[in-house]
C-alpha positions as CSV (number, residue, x, y, z in Angstrom):
1,M,41.0,54.8,109.5
2,T,40.3,51.3,111.3
3,V,41.5,47.5,110.5
4,R,38.9,45.4,109.3
5,W,38.4,42.0,110.2
6,D,36.8,40.3,107.4
7,S,37.6,38.0,104.8
8,E,37.2,40.5,101.8
9,G,41.2,41.0,101.2
10,L,41.6,37.4,100.7
11,E,40.2,37.4,97.1
12,S,42.6,39.4,95.6
13,I,45.8,37.8,97.2
14,P,45.3,35.1,94.5
15,L,45.2,37.3,91.4
16,K,48.2,39.3,93.1
17,L,50.2,36.3,93.2
18,I,49.5,34.8,89.9
19,I,50.1,38.2,88.3
20,V,53.5,38.2,89.9
21,A,54.2,34.6,89.0
22,V,53.3,35.5,85.5
23,V,55.4,38.7,84.9
24,A,58.7,36.7,87.1
25,T,58.4,33.4,84.6
26,M,58.1,35.9,81.2
27,S,61.3,37.7,82.5
28,V,63.2,34.9,83.1
29,L,63.8,34.0,79.4
30,P,64.3,37.4,77.8
31,A,67.0,37.7,81.1
32,A,68.5,34.1,80.0
33,Q,68.5,35.1,76.5
34,A,70.5,38.6,77.3
35,L,72.9,37.0,79.4
36,S,73.9,34.2,76.5
37,G,74.5,36.8,74.2
38,L,76.8,38.9,76.5
39,E,78.5,35.4,76.6
40,S,78.7,35.3,72.9
41,R,79.9,38.9,72.4
42,D,82.6,38.3,74.9
43,F,83.9,35.3,73.7
44,V,83.7,36.8,69.8
45,R,85.8,39.5,71.4
46,R,88.5,37.2,73.4
47,A,89.2,35.3,70.3
48,G,89.6,38.8,67.8
49,V,92.0,40.0,70.3
50,Q,93.9,36.8,70.2
51,M,94.0,36.1,66.7
52,D,95.2,40.1,66.6
53,R,97.7,39.7,68.3
54,L,99.0,36.4,66.5
55,A,98.4,38.1,63.1
56,T,100.5,41.3,64.6
57,L,103.2,38.8,66.5
58,S,103.5,37.1,62.6
59,Q,104.3,40.5,61.3
60,V,106.8,41.2,63.9
61,L,108.7,37.8,63.2
62,T,109.1,38.3,59.5
63,V,110.6,41.9,59.8
64,Q,112.8,40.6,63.3
65,G,114.2,37.8,60.9
66,P,115.3,34.5,61.0
67,G,116.2,32.8,64.8
68,N,113.7,34.7,66.4
69,V,111.3,32.6,68.4
70,R,108.3,33.6,70.7
71,T,105.2,30.7,72.2
72,V,102.1,32.0,73.0
73,D,99.5,30.8,74.7
74,L,95.6,30.5,73.1
75,D,92.3,30.1,75.0
76,F,89.4,29.8,72.9
77,S,87.3,27.9,75.5
78,S,83.4,29.3,75.5
79,E,80.6,29.2,78.5
80,S,78.2,30.3,75.4
81,R,76.2,28.4,73.1
82,L,78.9,30.0,70.4
83,A,82.2,28.2,70.7
84,F,85.2,26.9,69.4
85,E,85.2,24.8,66.6
86,Q,88.6,24.8,64.6
87,F,91.9,26.8,64.6
88,M,93.8,27.6,61.4
89,F,96.9,29.3,60.9
90,G,99.0,29.6,57.7
91,D,98.9,27.5,54.6
92,E,101.5,25.7,52.5
93,P,104.7,28.4,51.2
94,R,103.5,30.3,48.3
95,G,99.6,28.9,49.0
96,A,96.6,31.3,48.8
97,N,96.1,31.4,53.1
98,E,100.0,32.0,54.1
99,S,99.6,34.9,55.9
100,R,96.1,33.6,57.2
101,V,94.8,33.4,61.0
102,M,91.3,31.5,61.1
103,L,89.3,30.0,63.8
104,V,85.7,27.7,62.9
105,L,82.8,28.3,65.4
106,N,80.9,25.6,66.0
107,N,77.7,27.5,64.0
108,G,79.3,27.6,61.2
109,G,80.9,31.4,61.4
110,I,84.1,32.1,60.6
111,I,86.5,34.7,61.8
112,V,89.5,35.7,59.6
113,R,92.8,37.9,60.2
114,L,94.9,38.5,57.8
115,A,98.9,39.1,58.4
116,S,99.3,41.6,55.6
117,E,101.4,44.4,56.5
118,P,103.8,43.4,56.0
119,P,103.3,40.3,54.0
120,C,103.9,36.9,55.7
121,T,104.3,33.6,54.8
122,I,103.3,31.4,58.1
123,C,103.4,27.5,57.9
124,A,103.2,24.8,60.4
125,E,106.7,22.7,60.6
126,D,105.8,20.2,58.0
127,R,105.3,23.3,55.8
128,G,101.6,23.0,55.9
129,P,98.9,25.0,57.5
130,F,98.7,24.9,60.9
131,V,95.5,23.0,62.3
132,S,94.0,22.6,65.9
133,N,91.4,21.2,66.9
134,Q,91.5,22.1,71.1
135,A,89.7,25.2,72.5
136,T,93.2,25.7,74.9
137,F,96.6,25.3,73.7
138,S,100.1,26.8,73.1
139,I,102.2,27.3,70.3
140,R,105.7,28.1,69.1
141,M,106.2,30.4,66.6
142,T,109.7,30.9,64.6
143,S,111.2,32.8,62.4
144,V,113.6,31.2,59.9
145,F,115.2,31.8,56.1
146,E,114.1,29.7,53.3
147,D,113.2,29.3,49.6
148,N,115.2,33.4,49.8
149,R,112.6,35.0,52.0
150,T,111.3,34.7,55.9
151,I,109.0,31.9,57.2
152,V,107.2,31.8,60.3
153,L,106.9,28.1,61.6
154,V,104.2,27.3,64.0
155,G,104.3,24.3,65.9
156,M,102.5,23.0,69.0
157,V,104.1,22.8,72.4
């Protein structure tokens, strides 16, 4: 095999470079969308774990009775397009959502957990629903006996 010193090979180089550039460009968008999907799934998973923890902790405080206190740090921050909009916890005593933990997302979606086994009464210190518009915050949960039942009061730390 001998090395040729003519310019026939130069004719195919621009075509090969164009094909490589087109294929590379076409693969960037699907890769970015896949990464965004993974970040969104990670956010939903982390949010669900924290909400499950709050529902379980509410049930534990209800069973343990008055005088028990817990402080919980919550982080609903997100690097993806899907993100935190609002957090709601409980309702007024004997309200329809007194055992609810709810996270509203920026796309209109809602993630809900219930503290219903045993049924819990959860409310803010002003006896309404606890609402936070911050993605990262800490709450204090206190078990009190009021109106012939155990209530879990939630307040910002």
